[in-house]
N, C-alpha and C positions, 0 to 999 in steps of 0.2 A: 614379153612384156617389160621385162628387167632389161633386154637390149635397149630400148625406144626408153627409158628410164635415165640408162647412161649414158644415151647421146645426148638428152636435152641437159644432163648436168654437165657434160662437157661443154656444153653450148655457154651456158650460162657460167660456168668458171673462167672460161675465155674473156668473155664478158666484161668481166673484173676485173680482170688480169691486163685487159689491155684499156680499161680508165683508168689503173693505179699507173700503168706506164705512160700515159698522157700527161697526168694529172705531176710525174714526176718530174718526166724529162721533156714535154712538147712546149711549156710555159713560155709566154710570151715572153722577153728581154724588159729589162725598166726600161722606163721613156729616155727616150735626146734632149739636150735643152737645147733648145734654141740661140743661135749666138747677134739677133737682133733685138731691137728695142719690143717689148718691156722686159728686163731681165725677169727670171724667174717664170716665164713661158716656157713651158712642157709638151712637147708631141706626142699622143697619148700614142702608146701602146696600140699593137696591131689587133683587132678583136681575135675570139678566136672561130673558125670556121663552122657556121651553123647552120641551120636548115634551112633560114629568113632571112634575108638582108636586113639590116639594121637604116632605118631613114636616115638620111644624112645629114649630119649636124651642121644647123645653118646661124649664126652670129646674129642674135638680136640686139638690138642698142641699148639694153640694159647689160649683156653679158658684157658689153663694148664697154659700158661707165665703169661698170666692174673694175676695168686692169687700172694696176696702180699709175698714177701722176708722174707725171717726168720731174725732175727736181727743180728747183725755181731758178737755177740757175749750173748751167752745166758746160764744159768741156767741148770742142769742135771739130775736132779730124779735118784739118780742108788740106787735100794734097797737094803737094811742093809750097805750101805757106804754113806759118806757124798758127796755130792750134785758136778758131775764133770762142767767144761767147757765148751763148744763149740764153736768154733768162724768158721763161713762160710763167704766164698768169697762173695764182694761186689756186683759183678755183673755177674761171670761166671756164663753158664745152669747147673744146676743142675739136673741128681743127679752129686755129684762130688766125688772123692778118699779120701781118709783118709788117716792122717795123727796121729797119738798119739804118745804125748807130757807128759813126765812125768818128774816129779819135784825133785829136791834139796831140802834137809834139811833145812826148816826154809824159802823155796819160796812158792810160791804160783803156783795153774792151773792159774788162771786169768793170771802171768803174764807170765807164759809157753806161754801161747795162745795170747795174745799180741807178743810176739816173733814169734812165728813160723808163725802169720797172713803177720808179715813185712818179714820174709823170702820168703814166700810162692807168696805174690801179692794173684793176684787175679784167684787163682785154689785152688782145697783140702777142705776138713772141717778138722779145727784142734779138735782134741777132749785131751781135759788135766785132766785126772785121778785125784780124793783127795785124799792123805794121810789125818790121825784123824791131828786134831790143836797137835803144840807143847806145847804148853798152854791155855789153857780156853781165850776166848776172843781175841785171836791175831789169825793174817790169818798165821803166818810161818807153811809151815807141814813138815810131817815128811812120811817114809812108816816103820812101824817095823821091816819088815826082807823080803826075797825076794817071799815067800810063800804069803803075805799079800800084796804085788805089785801082783803081780801073781793074787789073786781075783778080787782084786778093779778094775783092768785093763781089765778083760774078761768082768765083770760085767759091766763098764761101754762102753765096745763097743756095747754088750747086747742091752745097757738101748739106747743108742743111735741110734742104729737101729732098734728098736721097735720101737720108736716113731717118726723117720724120716725115715721109709722105701723107699720115694717117695726123699729125699732131699741128701743120700748119701750112696756111695758102698762102706761096710765094707769090701769087699773081699780084700786079698793081702794087707794089711797096712803095710804103713812105721811106724816102732817103733822108737822113738827117745827121749833120756833117759839122764836127765844132772845130774852130779855127784850121788847123792845115785839113782835116776831112771836109771842112765846108768850100775852104779856098780850091782846092785840087777836085771835088768832089762839082765845083760849078763850073770848072773846068771839062769832066770830062764826062760827068753825066747829062747835056743835053741831048745827043743818041739815043738815048735810053728812057723818052719818055713813055712809052709803053710799058717799060717793067719797073719805074717808081715815076710816077704822072705827079708827083706831091712832096717837096722839096721842105725840110727845112734846113738853113745855114743860120748857124750860131757864130758870132762873131768871127765871120771866117765867108767867104764866096758874096761880099758884098760889092766891089766895086770890078768883080769879074765880067760881067755880062753887057754884050753891048746888039743891037737891034739882030746882029746879023744871029749872035748864039741862040737869043731870045726866040728868034724864028726857027731855028731847027730844032731848038727845048720843044717848039708847041705842035711844030709841022711831025715832030715824032710821039705824040699823044699826051704830054706836061700841061697838066691841067692849074695847079697853084703852086706859087712860093711863099714862105713865109721867114722873112729877115730876124733876126734878132740881136739886139746892139745896146753894147754896155757902154759903150765910146763914142762921141759925139762922132768923129772922124765915121767909125761905123755908120751911124745913122744916114747922114748927109749923102754917103757912096749908097747906101742900100735904100735908099730914097732913086735915087736918078735909074738903079740899075732895076725897083721896080716901073719905074715908069715904063723902060723898055720893054719889061714883060708883059705890062696890062697896052702897049702899045701893039701887038702882035696876037692879043686874045687870050694871055696866060692872067690869071690874077694874080695878084701878090700884094701883100699883107708886111707895114712892118711895124715891131714892137723892141721901143728900148726902156731902157733903165740908165741915163747916162749918169756914168760918177760911179754904175757896179764895176767897171772894169772888165780886163778880158779875162774870166774866171767860166770853169765849166759847169759853175752852178745858174750863170743867165740862160740856161735853157729848160729851166723853169719858167721862164717870162713865159713860154709855149702851154701853159697850162690853161686859161683862158681863152685860147687860139683853135683850143683843138676841135667843137664842133663845125669851126671854121672850116676848118683845114681838112676835117673827115666826115662832112657834110657828105650827103648819096652814094657812102660806100658803107653801105648795110651788115656789112660783117663787122664795122667795129663796133656795132651799138652802142650803149651808154654804159658810164663808167661807173664802178659796184656805188652803193650808197655809202660807205665808209670813204670813199675816195672826194666825195663832194666839197 
């Protein structure tokens, strides 16, 4: 009987020693930080071995909504080019559709993103590609030619879609250009109607259309073009270009405030035209009440 009692006591002691060793030496290491967005996400440590397998953790919409939102404005690395600027809506549910805004000579991507965030309010993701600097250590930028604009714009869209796949729907983006971004945009965008079927060309791109170019845009998927002018010359030429587009089946509008001049803020004339520009695309929804 004494022998049996010793054996049982020995087994019990061994079991406590084993548990103590596991608690001291086999604890799972701390979580590993995930390099992608959003910052602060942590990969959970591996669970200790158990007799039953825990059910898989499935992310619910509520859990997804709890993630921190991206900042209103952020820089975006674009391989081979200068950093673009991105603006996210302050509270609209994500993902959101995309508007690309290209700058004029001497302007900046940050300037264009601020402008279009004000126009769109709480909807849409705004991507502002950056041309090279006009002078070192100054923010004013330009696009060397429409081939450069094409490469920069397409690379920026790819970089955005790769970094924020859950936050932006980059299909069927709206392309907006001011001055040089509009003039060179009208030259490079016609083959990309499927990618950018709706255009906003402000104080540029108004006299760069022909029946042939308009037809190319239509055949590639182009749908609508909004011309915005602050000068009479722009207004007259835009009406001719709009006629070319309408002739091939692309709807075109011309809005103007002659006397306003060649200024960035002229793009704000797009505000009352947004319903027409974005209609039939339910992704855009409606502007927030405080933006009416």
